[in-house]
C-alpha positions in Angstrom: 4.2 -13.8 -7.0 2.9 -16.7 -8.9 0.0 -16.4 -11.4 -2.3 -18.5 -9.2 -1.8 -16.0 -6.3 -2.7 -13.0 -8.5 -6.3 -12.0 -7.9 -8.4 -9.0 -8.4 -8.9 -7.0 -5.2 -12.7 -7.3 -5.6 -12.7 -11.0 -5.6 -10.6 -11.9 -2.6 -10.9 -12.2 1.2 -10.1 -8.8 2.7 -7.4 -10.4 4.9 -5.5 -11.7 1.8 -3.0 -9.0 1.0 -1.4 -10.9 -1.9 -3.4 -9.5 -4.7 -3.0 -7.3 -7.8 -4.9 -4.1 -7.8 -5.8 -3.3 -11.4 -5.9 0.4 -10.4 -2.1 0.3 -10.0 -0.1 -1.9 -12.4 3.0 -1.3 -10.3 1.6 -3.7 -7.7 1.9 -6.5 -10.2 5.7 -6.6 -10.0 8.4 -6.8 -7.4 10.5 -3.7 -6.8 14.3 -4.2 -6.2 14.7 -0.6 -5.0 12.8 2.1 -3.2 9.7 3.3 -4.9 6.3 5.0 -4.4 2.9 3.6 -5.0 -0.1 5.9 -5.9 -3.1 4.9 -3.8 -5.0 8.1 -4.7 -7.1 6.6 -7.5 -10.9 6.9 -7.3 -11.2 3.2 -6.3 -9.1 3.9 -3.3 -11.2 6.9 -2.3 -14.3 4.8 -2.5 -12.9 1.8 -0.5 -10.6 2.2 2.5 -10.2 -1.5 2.8 -9.0 -1.7 -0.8 -6.5 1.1 -0.1 -5.1 -0.8 3.0 -4.8 -4.1 1.1 -3.0 -2.4 -1.8 -0.7 -0.7 0.7 0.2 -4.0 2.3 0.8 -5.5 -1.1 3.1 -2.7 -2.0 5.2 -3.5 1.1 5.3 -7.2 0.1 6.5 -6.2 -3.4 9.4 -4.2 -2.0 12.8 -5.8 -1.7 14.4 -6.1 1.8 16.6 -3.1 2.6 14.5 -0.6 0.7 11.4 1.4 1.3 8.1 2.1 -0.3 6.2 5.4 -0.1 2.5 4.8 0.3 0.7 7.8 -1.1 -2.8 7.5 0.3 -6.0 9.2 -0.7 -6.8 12.4 1.3 -10.5 11.4 1.6 -9.6 9.0 4.3 -7.7 11.5 6.4 -4.4 11.1 8.1 -3.1 7.5 7.8 -2.4 7.3 11.5 -6.2 6.8 11.9 -6.4 3.6 9.8 -3.1 2.5 8.2 -0.7 2.8 11.1 -2.5 0.1 13.1 -2.3 -2.3 10.1 1.5 -1.7 9.7 2.1 -2.0 13.5 0.2 -5.3 13.6 2.7 -6.6 11.1 5.7 -5.1 13.0 6.6 -2.9 10.0 8.9 0.1 10.4 7.1 3.2 9.1 7.0 6.9 9.4 4.7 9.7 8.2 6.6 11.8 5.6 4.3 14.6 4.5 0.9 15.8 3.3 0.9 16.2 -0.5 -0.3 19.4 -2.1 -3.0 17.4 -3.8 -4.4 16.4 -0.3 -3.0 12.9 0.0 -0.6 11.6 2.6 2.8 9.9 2.3 3.8 7.2 4.7 7.2 5.5 4.2 7.6 1.8 5.1 11.1 0.4 5.5 11.4 -3.3 4.6 13.9 -5.0 6.9 16.7 -7.2 5.5 
């Protein structure tokens, strides 16, 4: 992602998923393997839209042929109620993995080659 496309999540259009979330520095870099992103920070609990935008960015940052585990904040409930529709709208392969002991939820998104 070029520097001119890197923005703070608070300062962009909610439809623009190409942003850097300062709550998770891992979103600032591409991942050439499977990985997990922690979307359980207080900023994610406070703002479901921010959580969804960060989740979509995590998918964009994942290399084709790999997956990203989206670990979402438990305050928003099961991701099928808000995240699945966003992933389906982008025709992304995803599956619910588990509920964490801390109350969060794990959704795995497979990035096609």
